[in-house]
C-alpha positions, 0 to 999 in steps of 0.5 A: 150634735149628731156625728155622721160617719165622716165626723166620727172619723175626724173625732177618732183621728183627732183623739189619736193624733193629740194622744200621740202628741202627748207621747212625743212630748213626754218622750222628748222632755223626759229623755232630756231630763233623764240624760241631763243633756239635750240631744237632737232626738229630744228636739225631734220628738218635741217637734213631732209632738208639736206637729201632731198637736197642730194637726189634732187641733186642726181636726178638732176645729173642723168638728167645731166649725161643723157643729157651729154651722149645723146650729146656725142652720137649725136657728135659721130654719126655726126663724123661717118656720116662725115667719111662715106661720106668723108673718114677716113681723113675728121676728124683728130686731130690737132696732126695728122697733125704734121710732124711725125704723122702716123694716116692719113697714117695708115687710108689709109692702110688695117687694119692699115698695109701695104698690 
């Protein structure tokens, strides 16, 4: 997947936000560990880490969805190209090869109907 400028910004933002989540978690947990008592600011840092983790994950999911859509588009373009070059029956589903299947027959008809 090639990243355009917008996707690159999403990636950089996701890396920064997830890294900040690690820092928030670390400060909150180690602060409590060293002081041997849970204080409100420990909880606040842990919650900031949780929010940053959720935001970073959301950004990464956006990038993954973009990659999935791009891959699906390439597959569809390849399928259309093969069908244009070799005909509608060049790519068929396995179930279209069963004895009572009608897809390949209908592909040879005009608009799916007998002319």
